[in-house]
Phi, psi and omega in degrees: 000167179298318182297318178293323179295318177297320177298317178301316179296324177296319177295318179298320178295320176297323178296325177296325175296321177294321177300315179299318178299317178295326177297318178299316180297314180299320179292313181300326180273358177083016179283334179228155180283167178298318180298314179298319178301311183296319180296312182290325177297315179298318178297318180295324177293321178297313180296317178300318178295321179295318178298315180300316179296323178294319177299313179299318178300313181297320179293316179294317179300322179295318179296317179297315179301315181294323177296313180296319180300317179293321180295322181285338175063000000 
């Protein structure tokens, strides 16, 4: 269902936060360079934002759909 899909996307967004946290740890421990850290951090922030925008779109689309459905009766 749409609601379950939105929940799945929320979990995916939370996972992106965990990835960012792991990037900080990897950088602090010297496993990745500063440049690699910055590039991957930026990508993870971009993806997280895209997921958030998709969630907002799905929620807004659902409200619009429900309004039209009620009007048509």
